[in-house]
Structure formats: C-alpha cells, structure tokens
C-alpha positions as CSV (number, residue, x, y, z in Angstrom):
1,X,7.1,-2.6,26.9
2,X,9.6,0.4,27.0
3,X,11.9,-1.3,24.4
4,X,9.6,-2.8,22.4
5,X,8.3,-1.2,19.1
6,X,4.8,-1.4,17.2
7,X,5.0,-2.0,13.4
8,X,1.7,0.0,12.2
9,X,0.4,-0.3,8.8
10,X,-2.0,2.6,8.1
11,X,-3.8,3.1,4.3
12,X,-6.0,6.1,3.5
13,X,-9.3,4.6,2.2
14,X,-11.3,5.2,-0.8
15,X,-8.5,5.9,-2.8
16,X,-7.3,4.3,-6.0
17,X,-4.0,3.7,-6.5
18,X,-4.1,2.8,-2.6
19,X,-2.2,5.6,-0.7
20,X,-0.5,3.4,2.3
21,X,2.3,4.2,5.1
22,X,4.6,1.3,7.9
23,X,5.7,3.2,10.3
24,X,7.7,1.5,13.5
25,X,6.9,3.4,16.4
26,X,7.5,2.9,20.6
27,X,5.0,0.1,21.6
28,X,4.6,2.9,24.7
29,X,2.8,5.5,22.0
30,X,-0.2,6.9,23.2
31,X,-2.8,7.2,20.7
32,X,-1.9,11.2,20.6
33,X,1.5,10.3,19.5
34,X,0.4,7.5,17.0
35,X,-1.8,10.6,15.2
36,X,1.2,12.7,15.3
37,X,3.2,10.1,13.7
38,X,0.4,9.5,11.1
39,X,0.1,13.2,10.5
40,X,3.6,13.7,9.4
41,X,3.8,10.2,7.4
42,X,0.9,11.7,5.2
43,X,2.2,15.2,4.4
44,X,-0.5,16.4,6.4
45,X,-0.5,19.6,9.1
46,X,-2.9,18.6,11.9
47,X,-4.8,21.8,10.8
48,X,-8.6,19.8,11.5
49,X,-10.5,18.1,14.5
50,X,-9.3,13.6,14.2
51,X,-10.3,11.0,16.9
52,X,-9.8,7.3,16.8
53,X,-12.3,4.6,16.7
54,X,-11.7,1.8,18.7
55,X,-14.4,-1.0,19.4
56,X,-16.5,1.7,19.0
57,X,-15.0,4.1,21.5
58,X,-14.2,7.3,20.3
59,X,-10.7,8.5,21.5
60,X,-9.4,12.1,20.9
61,X,-9.7,15.8,22.8
62,X,-13.1,17.1,23.3
63,X,-14.0,20.6,21.0
64,X,-17.0,22.2,21.5
65,X,-18.0,21.7,17.7
66,X,-16.5,18.4,17.2
67,X,-20.5,17.0,15.9
68,X,-20.0,14.1,18.7
69,X,-22.2,16.2,21.6
70,X,-24.2,12.9,21.7
71,X,-21.2,10.2,22.6
72,X,-18.5,10.4,25.4
73,X,-14.8,11.1,23.8
74,X,-12.1,9.5,25.9
75,X,-9.0,11.1,26.1
76,X,-6.3,10.0,23.3
77,X,-3.3,10.3,26.0
78,X,-4.9,7.7,28.3
79,X,-4.3,4.6,26.1
80,X,-1.1,3.4,24.8
81,X,0.0,0.8,21.6
82,X,1.1,-1.8,24.1
83,X,-2.1,-1.5,26.4
84,X,-4.4,-2.1,23.3
85,X,-1.9,-5.9,22.3
86,X,-2.3,-6.9,25.6
87,X,-6.5,-6.3,25.1
88,X,-6.1,-8.1,21.7
89,X,-7.0,-5.1,19.5
90,X,-5.4,-5.3,16.3
91,X,-7.2,-2.9,13.6
92,X,-9.5,0.2,14.4
93,X,-10.1,3.7,12.5
94,X,-8.8,6.9,12.5
95,X,-10.6,9.9,11.6
96,X,-9.3,13.6,10.4
97,X,-10.7,16.8,9.3
98,X,-14.5,16.0,9.3
99,X,-15.2,18.7,6.2
100,X,-13.0,16.1,4.0
101,X,-13.9,13.3,6.1
102,X,-10.7,11.2,5.9
103,X,-10.5,7.8,6.9
104,X,-7.5,5.5,7.5
105,X,-7.5,2.0,8.5
106,X,-5.2,1.1,10.9
107,X,-3.2,-2.4,12.0
108,X,-1.1,-3.3,14.5
109,X,1.0,-5.6,12.1
110,X,3.2,-6.8,15.1
111,X,5.7,-6.1,17.8
112,X,9.3,-6.5,18.1
113,X,12.2,-5.5,20.3
114,X,14.1,-2.2,19.3
115,X,16.8,-1.9,17.3
116,X,19.9,-0.3,18.7
117,X,20.3,2.7,17.5
118,X,17.3,3.1,15.6
119,X,15.4,5.9,15.3
120,X,11.8,5.7,16.4
121,X,9.3,6.6,15.2
122,X,10.4,5.6,11.7
123,X,9.0,4.8,8.4
124,X,9.5,1.5,7.3
125,X,7.9,2.0,3.4
126,X,4.5,2.8,1.8
127,X,3.4,4.1,-1.7
128,X,2.3,7.5,-3.5
129,X,2.1,11.2,-2.3
130,X,-0.7,11.7,0.8
131,X,-3.7,13.8,-0.1
132,X,-2.8,17.1,0.4
133,X,-5.1,18.8,3.3
134,X,-8.5,20.4,2.0
135,X,-8.6,18.6,-1.6
136,X,-11.9,17.2,-0.6
137,X,-11.9,13.8,0.6
138,X,-11.2,10.6,-1.4
139,X,-13.8,12.4,-4.4
140,X,-12.6,15.5,-4.2
141,X,-9.2,14.3,-4.4
142,X,-10.1,12.0,-6.9
143,X,-11.1,15.1,-9.1
144,X,-8.0,16.9,-8.5
145,X,-6.0,13.9,-9.7
146,X,-8.7,14.3,-13.0
147,X,-8.2,18.1,-13.4
148,X,-4.0,18.3,-13.3
149,X,-3.7,15.2,-15.2
150,X,-5.9,16.9,-18.0
151,X,-5.6,20.3,-19.3
152,X,-8.6,20.6,-20.9
153,X,-10.5,19.8,-17.7
154,X,-12.4,22.8,-16.8
155,X,-10.7,23.1,-13.1
156,X,-7.3,22.6,-14.2
157,X,-5.8,25.6,-14.2
158,X,-7.7,26.9,-10.6
159,X,-6.7,23.4,-9.3
160,X,-2.8,23.6,-10.6
161,X,-2.5,27.2,-9.2
162,X,-3.8,25.8,-6.1
163,X,-1.4,22.6,-5.7
164,X,1.7,23.8,-7.5
165,X,2.8,22.4,-10.7
166,X,5.5,20.4,-8.5
167,X,2.6,18.0,-6.9
168,X,3.4,14.3,-8.1
169,X,0.9,11.7,-6.5
170,X,3.0,9.1,-7.5
171,X,5.7,10.5,-5.4
172,X,7.0,9.0,-1.9
173,X,10.1,10.4,-0.2
174,X,11.0,8.4,2.4
175,X,13.8,9.7,3.5
176,X,12.0,13.2,3.3
177,X,8.7,11.8,6.0
178,X,11.8,9.8,8.4
179,X,13.5,12.9,8.4
180,X,10.1,14.8,9.9
181,X,9.5,11.5,12.3
182,X,12.8,11.8,13.5
183,X,12.1,15.3,14.3
184,X,9.0,14.3,16.2
185,X,11.4,11.8,17.9
186,X,13.8,14.7,19.0
187,X,10.5,16.6,20.7
188,X,9.6,14.0,22.6
189,X,12.9,13.7,24.2
190,X,13.3,17.1,24.6
191,X,9.8,17.3,26.6
192,X,11.7,14.4,28.9
193,X,15.0,16.2,29.4
194,X,12.8,19.6,30.1
195,X,10.1,18.1,32.4
196,X,11.8,15.4,35.2
197,X,9.7,15.7,37.3
198,X,6.6,15.2,35.7
199,X,4.1,12.4,37.6
200,X,5.2,9.0,37.1
201,X,1.3,7.9,36.7
202,X,0.0,10.0,33.9
203,X,0.3,9.6,29.9
204,X,2.3,11.1,28.1
205,X,0.7,12.8,25.5
C-alpha cells in the first residue's frame, strides 16, 4: 500500500445544508493521521477529545476523563487505512468534542495509485464552511446560523461578536484547506527525516 492513496468522504452529520469533504490520503495513514487530516479539512483545531468507532471497537487515545471507563480504547496509531481495506471495512464513525458531540460519517470510497508529484493528503472537493469550534454541536450550530442571519434574533449581537463578522457558512476555500493539508504532509516528512533509526515494526502516528 506504499504508493496507494485512499479517497475518503467525510460528512458532518445532522447539519442542514450538508457539510462534507472528500480528501485523498496515503493508504498507509494510521487512524491518528486521518484524524489530523479531518481536523484540518473541517477547519478545527484539535482542542477536544475524539475517537473512531469501527465495528463496535473504539480507536483513539485513552484519557482519564474520556467517559469510556467501561470500554477498551485501542490506540489509533495501530491500524492503517490499508488494513481496513483488506478487512473489507469501508464505513465508520468519527466523533469529536464530547461536549458538542460532533459525529462524522467516514467512507473509504476507493483506493488507487498515487499520482506522481502530488502532495498527500489533499482536498478533492467539499461544501460549506466547517462548523466553528465550541458552537454547540449540530443543534447549537443551527441556532448560530439563525442568529447571524437575523438582526432581530435575541442572540444576534452576542453570537456575531463571538463568531466575527467575516464568518460565512457557505464559504468553502479549497486552496486554503489544501495549504493546511500540505503542511501536514511536510510535518510527516520532517518526522521521518529526524528519526531515521525508528523501529521498523512500530506504527507511525
């Protein structure tokens, strides 16, 4: 899977109109690396806890306050997208910010050879701005949209001051997102160069 890329479709659930992204990432990406790419594609800042749920198994990073004391959480650095392909897994859930409770449907749409000279991960397509951090989940964000659109809304001034006058929920800047993803690719290269003696059987994060 070294020179193979995965095309991944992610949709932020319970938002209307839909907020979605289609990205291409190396098939040897771990779930941790996919998490990093999703954060950038959605315009988030990784402020909160997260996990993937695949076949009833949680993958993430164990913390003292994750709320899953009665469930095992497998390290997200231990499984790669190529392995999921081999196992026949194409769809799973990604949860972010247990307070706002965002859920994204993740679909591994296809696997294909990487294009020579292309930088991965990269954004292929998408729609609408990502919901801002700490906006209250799908229902809180719906109120945010109502408030900024209606000058007479009781929370219009409060939310406009918080979110900023420049926020446009319909804005989707492909070039901006790809610039952020390119930096993620550079960080991966830097880590590999700076750790040439890393164990060959350890999973990259």
